[in-house]
N, C-alpha and C positions, 0 to 999 in steps of 0.2 A: 334805733335809727332805722328808718325804712330805706329801701333802695332808691337809686337815682331816678328822678322824674316823678317821684311820689311825694305828695304833701309839699309841693313847692320847691323841692330840691332840683337844681339844674342837672341836666344830663352831662354837660361839659363844664369844666372849671378851668380857670387860668391859675396855674401854680408857679411859684418861684422855683425855677429849675435850671439846670445847665446840662450840656451833654456829658455823658459818662465816658469812661475809658474801657467799656466792655467790648466784647467781640463785635467788630464792625462799627464801633462807635455809635451804636443806635440806642444805647442805654440812656435813661434820663435819671439824673440825680436830683431829687427834691431837696430844697433848702429848708431845713427845720429851724425853728427858733427855740432856744432854751428859756424856760420860765424860771422865775426866782426859786420855785420849789423843786427845780431839777427836771420837771416834766418837759418833754419835747412836744412842740406844736408845729403842725404843718398848716400855715395859712393858705387858704385857697380862695379864689375870688370869682364872682359871677360874671365879671367882664374885665377886659384889659384896662379900661378906664379906672376901675376900682383898684386894681393892682398898682397902677402907676400913682394914683392918689396916695396910697399907703406906703409903697416901697420905692417910689421914684422911677423916673423914666429910663434909667440905666439898668434896672433889674432884669436879668435874663428870665424868661418864662416859657412855659409850654402849655398849650391847650390840650387837655386830656379828659377822657371820660372819668367822672367822679367814681364810678364803680371800680376802675383800675387803681385810682388813688387809695380808695378804701381797702382794696384787696392787698395792695403793697404795704400799707401801714398797719394792717391787722396782725401782721407777724409779730409786732411788738405792742404789748399792752401799754407801754409807756408813751406812745405817740397818740396825740389827740389831733384830729383834723377839724379846723375851724373855718367856717364859711364867712367871708367878708368881715374879717376882724379889723379893729382899729389898732394900728401899730403905734407904739409910743414915739413921739417926735425925736427923741434922742437915740433911738435904736439904729444899729448899723445898717447902712444902705450901700449899694454898689456905687462907686464913684464913676465919673465920666472916664472914658478910655483915653481922652485927650488931655494933655497937660496944658496949663495956661500958655506956655511957650508955643505949643503946636497950634493953638487956636489963633495966634497972632498972624 
């Protein structure tokens, strides 16, 4: 794989992520997906629209440089970064923060 911005790879990607509990609360925790063979995959998307289409509108996300994602995931050979994947319809997705009673 070549570096971000080369051969059509975006410089920035939208990744499923949430704030971490590190010093100052500035850490980002990427949300990996486990494959049937046990490998971990980090889905990243070229736009917010694509993330929402695949993971739903309640999915927390962060827009980050692809080079940072690759640097963070290279620590483990078991993690594969996939750009604009199709997520299975039955896969877990973040629910709405509001219950039906709160929406009434």
